[in-house]
VOBA-168713 format. One record per residue (C-alpha): residue number from 1; x, y, z. Coordinates in steps of 0.02 Angstrom, whole numbers, padded with zeros to 5 digits. Layout:
<rs>
{r NUM; {X; Y; Z}}
...
</rs>
This chain:
<rs>
{r 1; {02626; 01349; 04510}}
{r 2; {02489; 01481; 04514}}
{r 3; {02459; 01447; 04698}}
{r 4; {02644; 01467; 04736}}
{r 5; {02651; 01634; 04644}}
{r 6; {02496; 01694; 04736}}
{r 7; {02574; 01642; 04901}}
{r 8; {02735; 01733; 04859}}
{r 9; {02638; 01890; 04814}}
{r 10; {02547; 01885; 04981}}
{r 11; {02712; 01859; 05072}}
{r 12; {02791; 02006; 04981}}
{r 13; {02640; 02113; 05020}}
{r 14; {02654; 02071; 05204}}
{r 15; {02839; 02112; 05204}}
{r 16; {02807; 02280; 05119}}
{r 17; {02671; 02319; 05246}}
{r 18; {02783; 02270; 05392}}
{r 19; {02924; 02375; 05319}}
{r 20; {02809; 02524; 05297}}
{r 21; {02744; 02504; 05475}}
{r 22; {02921; 02494; 05544}}
{r 23; {02971; 02648; 05445}}
{r 24; {02819; 02743; 05508}}
{r 25; {02861; 02697; 05687}}
{r 26; {03041; 02754; 05663}}
{r 27; {02981; 02918; 05593}}
{r 28; {02864; 02945; 05740}}
{r 29; {03004; 02907; 05863}}
{r 30; {03121; 03028; 05774}}
{r 31; {02987; 03164; 05777}}
{r 32; {02954; 03135; 05963}}
{r 33; {03140; 03144; 06002}}
{r 34; {03158; 03305; 05904}}
{r 35; {03005; 03382; 05989}}
{r 36; {03075; 03332; 06159}}
{r 37; {03244; 03411; 06120}}
{r 38; {03162; 03572; 06059}}
{r 39; {03048; 03577; 06214}}
{r 40; {03197; 03545; 06329}}
{r 41; {03297; 03690; 06260}}
{r 42; {03143; 03800; 06251}}
{r 43; {03101; 03779; 06434}}
{r 44; {03284; 03799; 06484}}
{r 45; {03287; 03959; 06383}}
{r 46; {03126; 04020; 06465}}
{r 47; {03199; 03986; 06638}}
{r 48; {03359; 04072; 06591}}
{r 49; {03269; 04228; 06531}}
{r 50; {03154; 04253; 06680}}
{r 51; {03155; 04432; 06744}}
{r 52; {03242; 04432; 06913}}
{r 53; {03236; 04563; 07050}}
{r 54; {03395; 04667; 07043}}
{r 55; {03432; 04643; 07227}}
{r 56; {03360; 04475; 07281}}
{r 57; {03379; 04387; 07111}}
{r 58; {03204; 04315; 07137}}
{r 59; {03083; 04291; 06993}}
{r 60; {02901; 04341; 07010}}
{r 61; {02861; 04161; 07057}}
{r 62; {02989; 04059; 07155}}
{r 63; {02992; 03869; 07158}}
{r 64; {03010; 03852; 07347}}
{r 65; {03074; 03934; 07505}}
{r 66; {03201; 03891; 07640}}
{r 67; {03214; 03997; 07796}}
{r 68; {03362; 03988; 07916}}
{r 69; {03322; 04051; 08090}}
{r 70; {03484; 04091; 08182}}
{r 71; {03494; 04108; 08371}}
{r 72; {03668; 04144; 08436}}
{r 73; {03671; 04209; 08615}}
{r 74; {03848; 04150; 08656}}
{r 75; {04006; 04165; 08551}}
{r 76; {04045; 04013; 08444}}
{r 77; {04211; 03927; 08473}}
{r 78; {04325; 03884; 08327}}
{r 79; {04257; 03708; 08293}}
{r 80; {04078; 03771; 08300}}
{r 81; {04114; 03912; 08178}}
{r 82; {04194; 03791; 08055}}
{r 83; {04055; 03663; 08071}}
{r 84; {03925; 03799; 08051}}
{r 85; {04011; 03856; 07891}}
{r 86; {04016; 03676; 07831}}
{r 87; {03829; 03661; 07857}}
{r 88; {03803; 03826; 07766}}
{r 89; {03903; 03766; 07615}}
{r 90; {03800; 03607; 07614}}
{r 91; {03640; 03707; 07623}}
{r 92; {03688; 03826; 07481}}
{r 93; {03718; 03675; 07371}}
{r 94; {03542; 03612; 07408}}
{r 95; {03450; 03771; 07358}}
{r 96; {03375; 03742; 07186}}
{r 97; {03371; 03866; 07044}}
{r 98; {03244; 04006; 07077}}
{r 99; {03217; 03945; 07256}}
{r 100; {03213; 04077; 07392}}
{r 101; {03332; 04071; 07540}}
{r 102; {03312; 04192; 07684}}
{r 103; {03403; 04217; 07848}}
{r 104; {03311; 04276; 08002}}
{r 105; {03386; 04319; 08171}}
{r 106; {03296; 04262; 08328}}
{r 107; {03226; 04419; 08410}}
{r 108; {03075; 04473; 08511}}
{r 109; {02922; 04503; 08403}}
{r 110; {02850; 04675; 08437}}
{r 111; {02726; 04778; 08337}}
{r 112; {02783; 04694; 08175}}
{r 113; {02845; 04522; 08125}}
{r 114; {03031; 04488; 08105}}
{r 115; {03117; 04555; 07950}}
{r 116; {03245; 04441; 07866}}
{r 117; {03427; 04490; 07882}}
{r 118; {03449; 04438; 07700}}
{r 119; {03340; 04367; 07561}}
{r 120; {03411; 04295; 07401}}
{r 121; {03358; 04172; 07266}}
{r 122; {03476; 04055; 07177}}
{r 123; {03484; 04119; 06998}}
{r 124; {03564; 03957; 06940}}
{r 125; {03744; 03915; 06902}}
{r 126; {03847; 03868; 06750}}
{r 127; {03784; 03688; 06756}}
{r 128; {03605; 03748; 06727}}
{r 129; {03634; 03815; 06552}}
{r 130; {03739; 03783; 06398}}
{r 131; {03811; 03898; 06265}}
{r 132; {03657; 03856; 06161}}
{r 133; {03525; 03917; 06284}}
{r 134; {03620; 04035; 06398}}
{r 135; {03785; 04109; 06457}}
{r 136; {03866; 03989; 06582}}
{r 137; {04008; 04107; 06633}}
{r 138; {03890; 04253; 06663}}
{r 139; {03769; 04146; 06762}}
{r 140; {03909; 04072; 06868}}
{r 141; {03971; 04248; 06910}}
{r 142; {03795; 04302; 06958}}
{r 143; {03775; 04146; 07066}}
{r 144; {03939; 04176; 07158}}
{r 145; {03928; 04365; 07180}}
{r 146; {03740; 04388; 07198}}
{r 147; {03691; 04232; 07295}}
{r 148; {03833; 04137; 07379}}
{r 149; {03944; 04283; 07435}}
{r 150; {03805; 04385; 07518}}
{r 151; {03743; 04230; 07609}}
{r 152; {03917; 04188; 07674}}
{r 153; {03941; 04368; 07732}}
{r 154; {03773; 04370; 07822}}
{r 155; {03808; 04206; 07911}}
{r 156; {03981; 04265; 07959}}
{r 157; {03904; 04416; 08045}}
{r 158; {03773; 04312; 08135}}
{r 159; {03903; 04194; 08206}}
{r 160; {03953; 04334; 08324}}
{r 161; {03863; 04328; 08492}}
{r 162; {03709; 04437; 08505}}
{r 163; {03720; 04455; 08695}}
{r 164; {03531; 04457; 08701}}
{r 165; {03447; 04442; 08869}}
{r 166; {03304; 04341; 08794}}
{r 167; {03295; 04200; 08668}}
{r 168; {03117; 04192; 08597}}
{r 169; {03147; 04045; 08479}}
{r 170; {02965; 03989; 08474}}
{r 171; {02900; 04164; 08439}}
{r 172; {03028; 04181; 08300}}
{r 173; {02972; 04017; 08221}}
{r 174; {02793; 04080; 08227}}
{r 175; {02845; 04245; 08146}}
{r 176; {02934; 04160; 08000}}
{r 177; {02787; 04043; 07971}}
{r 178; {02663; 04187; 07965}}
{r 179; {02769; 04306; 07860}}
{r 180; {02836; 04178; 07735}}
{r 181; {02775; 03999; 07736}}
{r 182; {02590; 04035; 07747}}
{r 183; {02587; 04151; 07596}}
{r 184; {02471; 04090; 07459}}
{r 185; {02614; 04092; 07333}}
{r 186; {02699; 03948; 07424}}
{r 187; {02548; 03833; 07424}}
{r 188; {02604; 03661; 07365}}
{r 189; {02788; 03714; 07350}}
{r 190; {02938; 03654; 07447}}
{r 191; {02951; 03738; 07616}}
{r 192; {03094; 03709; 07736}}
{r 193; {03140; 03786; 07903}}
{r 194; {03312; 03770; 07982}}
{r 195; {03329; 03819; 08165}}
{r 196; {03510; 03851; 08213}}
{r 197; {03504; 03873; 08400}}
{r 198; {03546; 03801; 08569}}
{r 199; {03357; 03766; 08573}}
{r 200; {03342; 03846; 08744}}
{r 201; {03185; 03952; 08742}}
{r 202; {03209; 04096; 08864}}
{r 203; {03071; 04224; 08889}}
{r 204; {02972; 04290; 09036}}
{r 205; {02833; 04166; 08996}}
{r 206; {02940; 04011; 08961}}
{r 207; {03120; 03981; 09010}}
{r 208; {03208; 03815; 08985}}
{r 209; {03351; 03879; 09092}}
{r 210; {03246; 03831; 09241}}
{r 211; {03224; 03655; 09175}}
{r 212; {03135; 03573; 09029}}
{r 213; {02945; 03564; 09053}}
{r 214; {02850; 03402; 09034}}
{r 215; {02808; 03404; 08850}}
{r 216; {02633; 03329; 08871}}
{r 217; {02588; 03468; 08993}}
{r 218; {02674; 03603; 08891}}
{r 219; {02579; 03571; 08727}}
{r 220; {02416; 03594; 08824}}
{r 221; {02472; 03755; 08906}}
{r 222; {02424; 03934; 08866}}
{r 223; {02605; 03989; 08834}}
{r 224; {02620; 03856; 08698}}
{r 225; {02454; 03902; 08617}}
{r 226; {02510; 04084; 08614}}
{r 227; {02667; 04047; 08512}}
{r 228; {02606; 03900; 08407}}
{r 229; {02562; 03916; 08222}}
{r 230; {02525; 03811; 08069}}
{r 231; {02682; 03721; 08009}}
{r 232; {02591; 03601; 07892}}
{r 233; {02697; 03536; 07747}}
{r 234; {02854; 03616; 07819}}
{r 235; {03012; 03511; 07835}}
{r 236; {03114; 03564; 07987}}
{r 237; {03298; 03541; 08026}}
{r 238; {03370; 03575; 08199}}
{r 239; {03553; 03628; 08204}}
{r 240; {03586; 03620; 08389}}
{r 241; {03728; 03730; 08453}}
{r 242; {03802; 03653; 08609}}
{r 243; {03837; 03764; 08757}}
{r 244; {03987; 03751; 08874}}
{r 245; {03867; 03692; 09010}}
{r 246; {03771; 03576; 08892}}
{r 247; {03773; 03427; 09011}}
{r 248; {03666; 03531; 09130}}
{r 249; {03564; 03643; 09016}}
{r 250; {03540; 03536; 08860}}
{r 251; {03475; 03364; 08911}}
{r 252; {03454; 03225; 08784}}
{r 253; {03268; 03255; 08791}}
{r 254; {03288; 03433; 08722}}
{r 255; {03286; 03391; 08534}}
{r 256; {03147; 03264; 08566}}
{r 257; {03048; 03402; 08652}}
{r 258; {03066; 03511; 08497}}
{r 259; {03018; 03368; 08381}}
{r 260; {02857; 03348; 08481}}
{r 261; {02809; 03532; 08480}}
{r 262; {02848; 03546; 08294}}
{r 263; {02741; 03393; 08262}}
{r 264; {02598; 03469; 08365}}
{r 265; {02599; 03616; 08243}}
{r 266; {02594; 03505; 08090}}
{r 267; {02778; 03514; 08042}}
{r 268; {02901; 03371; 08021}}
{r 269; {03078; 03368; 08091}}
{r 270; {03183; 03282; 07958}}
{r 271; {03356; 03309; 08034}}
{r 272; {03432; 03345; 08203}}
{r 273; {03614; 03395; 08193}}
{r 274; {03726; 03434; 08341}}
{r 275; {03851; 03565; 08285}}
{r 276; {04026; 03508; 08332}}
{r 277; {04112; 03593; 08478}}
</rs>
């Protein structure tokens, strides 16, 4: 009888210990969940209260940068304009909160590097905050009026033909890389370049209008070394605008040529898109 009572006492002690352990674990889990919730809303609140530039809406430290290099030497037809707008809408939806987006027009590089037509950062939208840690309606208004609308207006203006005698696409890529991507502040951050162009380089030194060079010879040439730069860690998209004489001037090898010269500079072409029309 005494042995049975002793055994029951040990069993009860084990049950109490197991119960206490289980309760302690539950308490720890509850504390961790509460800490996680508090941290979540704290960091969302911190992001929502960053001081932004009045004009660009950029914080002192952005999370990444996307540059769109636009080269329009001929007027876009109706399908091209619509497809270009579709691609723009898609792009605007991809720009993360506090990420910089800038538009640069292809132009000759003179005594100074190219200046962006427009620079804006995405301040976030209503989905990025709640009534607890922000003001969704106010943020959505700022997103639409301060980020989306100016970008749409700038692109609309650039879709008109520039009637430029030269198309220094490679020099413009070099300029954007030097003035933006290679800044110390973007080290380790997302960097993306979109080249919206017919991809026909046309300068006194190199003109694809006379035919596409052999890429192996070109990457060894002095004209290429003059315009090349460091594109390491940069993701590149090519939005190729087709010309009316595309069967003659834009051979199938043209985007492959660009993929090779981007690769030679350390970049990576992640998408080649032929704009409809």
